C-alpha positions in Angstrom: -3.1 71.5 32.6 -1.9 74.7 34.4 -4.2 76.1 37.0 -4.4 79.8 37.6 -4.7 79.1 41.3 -1.0 78.4 41.5 -0.2 82.0 40.6 -2.5 83.9 42.9 -4.1 83.7 46.3 -7.3 85.0 44.8 -10.2 82.6 44.6 -10.0 81.4 41.0 -10.2 77.9 39.4 -12.2 76.6 42.3 -14.2 74.0 40.4 -17.9 73.1 40.6 -20.0 70.6 42.5 -23.3 70.8 40.7 -24.2 74.5 40.7 -22.2 75.2 43.9 -18.5 75.1 45.0 -16.8 71.9 46.1 -16.7 71.4 49.8 -13.1 72.3 50.4 -13.2 75.7 48.6 -16.5 76.5 50.4 -15.0 75.7 53.8 -11.9 77.8 52.9 -14.2 80.7 52.0 -16.1 80.5 55.3 -12.8 80.4 57.2 -11.4 83.4 55.4 -14.7 85.3 56.0 -14.5 84.5 59.7 -10.9 85.6 59.9 -11.7 88.9 58.2 -14.5 89.6 60.6 -12.4 88.7 63.6 -9.6 91.0 62.4 -11.9 94.0 62.5 -12.7 93.4 66.2 -9.3 92.1 67.3 -7.9 94.6 69.9 -4.5 96.1 69.5 -2.0 94.7 72.0 -0.5 98.1 72.8 1.7 96.6 75.6 3.4 94.1 73.3 3.9 96.7 70.6 5.4 99.2 73.1 7.8 96.5 74.3 9.1 96.0 70.8 9.6 99.7 70.5 11.5 99.9 73.8 13.8 97.0 72.7 14.9 99.2 69.8 15.3 102.3 72.0 12.7 104.1 69.8 10.8 106.9 71.6 7.0 106.8 71.4 3.8 108.2 72.8 0.7 106.2 73.4 -2.5 108.1 72.4 -6.2 107.4 71.7 -8.7 108.7 69.2 -12.0 110.3 70.2 -13.7 106.9 69.8 -14.1 105.5 73.3 -14.4 101.8 72.2 -14.5 99.6 69.1 -18.2 99.8 68.7 -18.1 103.6 68.6 -15.1 103.5 66.3 -17.0 101.4 63.8 -20.3 103.3 64.1 -18.9 106.8 64.0 -15.9 107.0 61.7 -15.2 110.7 62.3 -14.3 109.9 65.9 -11.4 107.8 64.7 -10.0 110.8 62.7 -9.2 113.0 65.7 -7.5 112.5 69.0 -9.3 112.7 72.3 -8.7 115.8 74.5 -6.1 114.2 76.7 -4.0 113.0 73.8 -4.3 116.3 71.9 -3.0 118.2 75.0 -0.1 115.7 75.4 1.0 116.3 71.8 0.5 120.0 71.8 3.0 120.2 74.6 5.8 118.8 72.4 8.1 121.3 70.9 9.6 121.0 67.5 7.9 121.1 64.1 9.7 117.9 63.0 10.4 117.2 59.3 8.1 114.1 59.6 6.1 112.2 62.2 5.5 108.5 62.1 2.1 107.3 63.3 1.1 103.7 64.0 -2.7 103.3 64.2 -4.7 100.0 64.5 -7.2 100.9 61.9 -9.5 98.1 60.8 -6.9 95.3 61.4 -4.8 95.5 64.5 -3.4 92.1 63.5 -1.7 93.8 60.5 0.0 96.3 62.9 1.1 93.6 65.3 2.7 91.5 62.5 4.1 94.0 60.0 4.6 97.6 61.4 7.9 97.0 63.3 9.6 94.9 60.5 8.7 97.6 58.0 10.0 100.4 60.2 13.2 98.5 60.9 14.1 98.7 57.2 12.6 102.2 56.6 14.4 103.8 59.5 17.7 102.2 58.5 17.4 103.7 55.0 16.4 107.1 56.4 19.1 107.0 59.1 16.4 108.0 61.6 15.9 107.0 65.2 12.7 108.1 66.9 13.6 110.4 69.9 11.9 112.4 72.6 11.6 115.4 70.2 10.2 113.3 67.4 8.6 110.1 68.8 6.5 107.5 67.1 2.8 108.2 67.9 0.8 105.1 68.7 -3.0 105.5 68.3 -5.7 103.2 69.4 -9.0 103.3 67.5 -7.4 105.5 64.8 -8.2 106.0 61.1 -6.0 107.4 58.3 -6.9 111.0 58.9 -5.7 110.8 62.5 -2.3 111.7 61.0 -3.7 115.1 59.9 -4.7 116.0 63.5 -1.4 114.7 64.9 0.7 116.5 62.2 -1.2 119.7 62.8 -0.6 119.6 66.5 3.1 118.9 66.1 3.5 121.3 63.1 5.1 118.5 61.2 6.0 118.9 57.5 4.9 115.4 56.7 2.9 112.7 58.4 3.4 109.0 57.7 0.6 106.8 59.0 1.0 103.0 59.2 -2.5 101.5 59.6 -4.3 98.1 59.4 -6.3 98.0 56.2 -9.8 96.8 55.8 -9.5 93.0 55.9 -10.2 91.0 52.8 -10.9 87.4 52.1 -7.3 86.9 50.9 -5.6 88.9 53.6 -7.0 89.8 57.0 -3.6 91.4 58.0 -2.8 93.8 55.2 -0.8 96.9 56.2 -1.1 100.3 54.5 1.1 103.4 54.7 -0.3 106.9 54.0 1.9 110.0 53.5 0.5 113.6 53.7 2.5 116.8 53.2 1.6 119.7 55.5 -0.9 117.6 57.4 -3.9 119.4 58.9 -7.5 118.5 59.5 -9.6 118.7 56.3 -7.0 117.1 54.0 -8.5 114.7 51.4 -7.3 111.4 50.1 -6.3 113.1 46.8 -3.6 114.9 48.9 -2.0 111.7 50.1 0.2 108.9 48.8 -0.5 105.3 49.7 1.5 102.1 49.8 -0.9 99.2 50.4 -1.1 95.4 50.5 2.0 94.9 52.7 1.8 91.4 54.1 3.3 87.9 53.7 1.6 87.2 50.3 1.6 90.8 49.2 4.2 93.6 49.0 7.3 92.5 50.9 9.0 94.7 53.5 12.1 95.5 51.5 10.1 96.8 48.5 7.7 98.6 50.7 10.5 100.3 52.6 12.2 101.4 49.4 8.9 102.8 48.1 8.3 104.6 51.5 11.9 106.0 51.6 11.5 107.3 48.0 8.2 109.0 48.7 9.4 110.6 51.9 12.5 112.0 50.2 10.5 113.2 47.2 7.7 114.7 49.3 10.3 116.7 51.3 12.1 117.8 48.2 9.0 118.8 46.2 7.0 119.8 49.3 3.9 117.9 48.2 2.1 114.6 48.3 -1.0 113.2 46.5 -1.9 113.0 42.9 1.0 115.3 41.9 3.7 113.0 43.4 4.3 109.9 41.3 6.8 107.0 41.7 8.8 108.1 38.6 12.2 106.9 39.9 13.3 103.3 39.3 13.4 101.3 42.5 16.4 99.0 42.5 16.0 95.3 43.3 17.8 94.0 46.4 21.5 93.7 45.9 21.5 95.9 42.8 
């Protein structure tokens, strides 16, 4: 008999032990729940991440949101959507109005950023023929949420913000990475004005497909000067080697 469990990491076909779960699936569930809770509180290793960026000769700036710590970040979501005063001043001093700005924010799963942000950017930057430089650096944000890209883009006068962020951990994946694109970013933008690529992790969307989707959306956003519900993935995405 074929079990649905061999086709998905979702919790299906677990069996029964009386009116409860068998011991092994129950213990697996409790472990997954603990990992998801830990992921929310796991701090971003900004030093390790910055070392990886330096090894690639990618320019970056380290910033913080208005949330002073993790507890404040979780209790007051709005504080994760804007930069603190020092970071805002630092960014406002940059010249330029770049065509796009890449933001890496810890979000609700710093583990996702540590594992997946750099491998995804390796492929995306190669496709875009882009190297972050002093005039258009990657912006690292601690205690950041998706809308932090609106504040950053507004300060830099960027045409497009691209935010890589750790998604809310689930029982199947505590390290899922998401990417959000917003044309003409400024504070007050809504989620309907963004495009999202989600579920990037080992058992989810692989880096090569995510990079192709991201490259397509960036190019189309710049060509059509919009993002959100009006921008669809209408182009066929070729498989590797095609």
